[in-house]
C-alpha positions in Angstrom: -7.6 -26.0 -2.2 -8.8 -23.2 -4.6 -6.4 -20.3 -4.8 -7.8 -17.6 -7.0 -4.7 -15.5 -7.2 -2.3 -18.3 -8.3 0.2 -17.2 -11.0 -0.5 -13.5 -10.1 2.4 -11.2 -9.1 1.9 -8.7 -6.3 4.0 -5.9 -4.9 3.3 -4.6 -1.4 5.1 -1.6 0.1 5.5 -1.2 3.8 5.3 -5.0 4.1 7.5 -5.5 7.1 4.7 -5.0 9.7 1.1 -4.0 10.3 -1.3 -3.7 7.5 1.3 -4.2 4.8 2.5 -7.5 6.3 -1.0 -8.7 6.8 -1.9 -7.9 3.2 1.2 -9.7 1.9 0.4 -12.8 3.9 -3.2 -12.8 2.8 -2.3 -12.4 -0.9 0.2 -15.3 -0.6 -2.5 -17.5 1.0 -4.6 -16.9 -2.1 -1.7 -18.1 -4.4 0.0 -14.8 -5.4 3.8 -14.5 -5.5 4.3 -11.4 -3.3 7.3 -9.0 -3.6 7.8 -7.5 -0.1 9.3 -4.0 0.2 10.2 -2.0 3.3 13.3 -0.5 4.9 13.5 -3.0 7.7 15.3 -6.2 6.5 14.6 -8.2 9.6 10.9 -7.5 9.5 10.7 -8.4 5.8 12.5 -11.7 6.5 10.0 -12.6 9.3 7.1 -12.0 6.9 8.8 -13.9 4.2 9.4 -16.8 6.6 5.8 -16.9 7.6 4.6 -16.9 4.0 7.0 -19.7 3.1 6.1 -21.7 6.2 2.4 -21.5 5.1 3.3 -22.8 1.6 3.2 -19.4 -0.1 5.7 -17.6 -2.4 7.4 -14.4 -1.6 10.5 -12.4 -2.5 11.9 -9.6 -0.3 13.3 -6.3 -1.7 14.6 -4.1 1.1 14.7 -0.4 0.0 14.0 3.1 1.0 11.1 4.4 -1.1 12.3 8.0 -0.6 15.3 7.1 -2.8 14.1 7.4 -6.4 17.0 5.4 -7.7 16.0 2.5 -5.5 12.5 2.4 -7.0 14.0 2.5 -10.5 16.3 -0.4 -9.7 13.4 -2.4 -8.2 11.4 -1.8 -11.3 14.3 -3.1 -13.5 14.8 -6.2 -11.4 11.1 -7.1 -11.4 10.7 -6.4 -15.1 13.6 -8.7 -15.9 12.0 -11.6 -14.0 8.3 -11.2 -14.7 6.2 -10.1 -17.7 3.4 -8.3 -15.8 2.6 -6.9 -12.4 -1.0 -7.9 -11.4 -1.3 -6.2 -8.0 0.3 -3.1 -6.6 -0.6 -2.2 -3.0 0.6 1.2 -2.0 0.7 0.9 1.8 4.0 2.5 2.9 3.6 5.9 4.6 4.7 8.0 7.6 2.5 9.9 10.0 4.8 12.8 10.9 4.1 15.1 13.9 0.6 16.0 14.8 0.8 19.7 15.1 -0.9 23.0 14.1 -0.5 23.9 10.4 1.4 27.1 11.4 3.9 25.0 13.3 4.6 22.3 10.7 8.3 21.6 10.5 9.3 22.2 6.8 12.0 19.5 6.8 9.7 16.8 8.2 6.9 17.9 5.9 9.2 17.5 3.0 10.1 14.0 4.1 6.4 13.1 4.6 5.4 14.3 1.2 8.4 12.5 -0.4 7.2 9.2 1.0 3.4 9.6 1.1 3.1 11.2 -2.3 6.2 11.5 -4.5 7.3 7.9 -4.0 3.8 6.7 -4.8 3.9 8.5 -8.1 7.3 7.1 -8.8 6.0 3.6 -8.2 3.1 4.1 -10.5 5.4 5.5 -13.2 7.9 2.7 -12.8 5.3 -0.1 -13.0 2.8 1.4 -15.3 3.8 -0.7 -18.3 3.8 -3.9 -16.3 0.4 -3.1 -14.7 -1.1 -2.5 -18.2 0.3 -5.8 -19.4 -1.7 -7.7 -16.7 -5.0 -9.3 -17.7 -6.6 -7.9 -14.6 -4.3 -5.3 -13.0 -5.2 -3.9 -9.6 -3.8 -0.8 -7.8 -4.8 -0.4 -4.2 -3.8 2.8 -2.4 -4.1 3.0 1.4 -5.6 6.3 2.4 -7.1 7.8 5.6 -10.4 9.3 6.8 -8.7 12.6 7.4 -8.0 12.9 3.6 -11.7 13.6 3.1 -12.5 15.0 6.5 -9.5 17.1 7.7 -9.2 17.9 11.4 -7.0 20.0 13.7 -3.4 19.0 14.0 -3.5 16.4 11.2 -2.9 18.9 8.4 0.4 17.5 7.1 -0.6 13.9 7.0 -4.1 14.7 5.8 -2.7 16.9 3.0 -0.4 14.1 1.8 -3.2 11.5 1.7 -5.7 13.9 0.0 -3.0 14.5 -2.6 -2.5 10.8 -3.0 -6.2 10.2 -3.4 -6.3 12.8 -6.2 -3.3 11.2 -7.9 -4.8 7.8 -7.8 -8.2 9.0 -9.1 -6.4 10.8 -12.0 -4.4 7.6 -12.8 -7.6 5.5 -12.7 -9.3 7.9 -15.2 -6.2 7.9 -17.5 -5.9 4.1 -17.9 -9.6 3.2 -17.7 -10.0 2.8 -21.5 -6.5 1.7 -22.2 -6.0 -1.4 -20.1 -8.0 -3.8 -17.9 -6.5 -2.0 -14.9 -8.6 -0.9 -12.0 -7.7 1.4 -9.1 -9.2 1.6 -5.6 -8.6 3.7 -2.6 -9.0 1.9 0.8 -9.4 3.7 4.1 -8.6 1.1 6.8 -10.1 3.1 9.6 -9.0 2.7 13.2 -6.7 -0.3 13.2 -4.2 -1.7 15.8 -1.0 -0.6 14.1 2.2 1.1 15.3 1.2 4.3 13.4 -2.2 4.3 15.2 -0.5 3.8 18.6 1.7 6.8 17.8 -1.2 9.0 16.9 -3.5 7.8 19.7 -1.1 6.8 22.6 -3.9 6.5 25.2 -6.1 4.2 23.1 -6.6 0.5 24.0 -5.4 -1.4 20.9 -7.6 -4.3 21.9 -10.6 -2.1 21.1 -9.5 -1.8 17.5 -9.7 -4.2 14.5 -6.5 -6.1 13.7 -4.5 -5.5 10.5 -5.8 -8.9 9.2 -9.3 -7.6 9.0 -8.1 -4.8 6.7 -6.0 -7.3 4.7 -9.0 -9.6 4.2 -11.1 -6.7 2.9 -8.3 -5.7 0.5 -7.9 -9.2 -0.8 -11.6 -9.7 -1.2 -11.6 -6.4 -3.2 -8.8 -7.6 -5.4 -10.4 -11.0 -6.1 -13.7 -9.5 -7.0 -14.8 -6.8 -9.4 -15.2 -3.1 -8.6 -15.7 0.2 -10.3 -12.3 1.8 -10.9 -11.7 4.9 -8.8 -13.9 3.6 -5.9 -13.2 4.3 -2.3 -13.7 1.6 0.3 -14.0 2.2 4.0 -13.1 -0.9 6.0 -15.6 -1.4 8.9 -15.1 -3.5 12.0 
């Protein structure tokens, strides 16, 4: 069976459940060796077991992305084992409380920005050299519709995602003529995940697309060619 991503190395954050887990499994099915990161060890082990049972390759790396030292240690460990990083999927994020801007809790907002923005920059900085060494490097950042179309009570989360979009677009422009590295922003849209259930508790999850639909769209994007800095809205 043809596996177009064989010999490729992928790193997926927030890979213990939801879209992150689905993306990791889809990448592995296409032949990539996937490094899975998240805080939940048990969840990572379950995803790793499913990948191995399906004949794929995966390595788990439990860590808290809000700890800058953990990201640096992960970078060192991966660099010692592999020459290049071909695929980086920036999926990990927190929703935070949906509340008026004037009532945003400063401590929680700081935590949200640390994970949704600062940790993402740290990952890009840590793996920049390895991404540039890839023959066809791909960075995929998971965003949200509210990043481009803010709405009431979503200010904190929307601001973090809008800032991440800007960061990714800047990175795309910086590396465009220096390496065969492309960056894309993916808005998964309404998807049956734990984060969505928290945001919309009265919504029927059966009415939403599954994480596997988003994962398939991301993997198709990675396997194909696209204009760096593009934004993809996943339908379905």
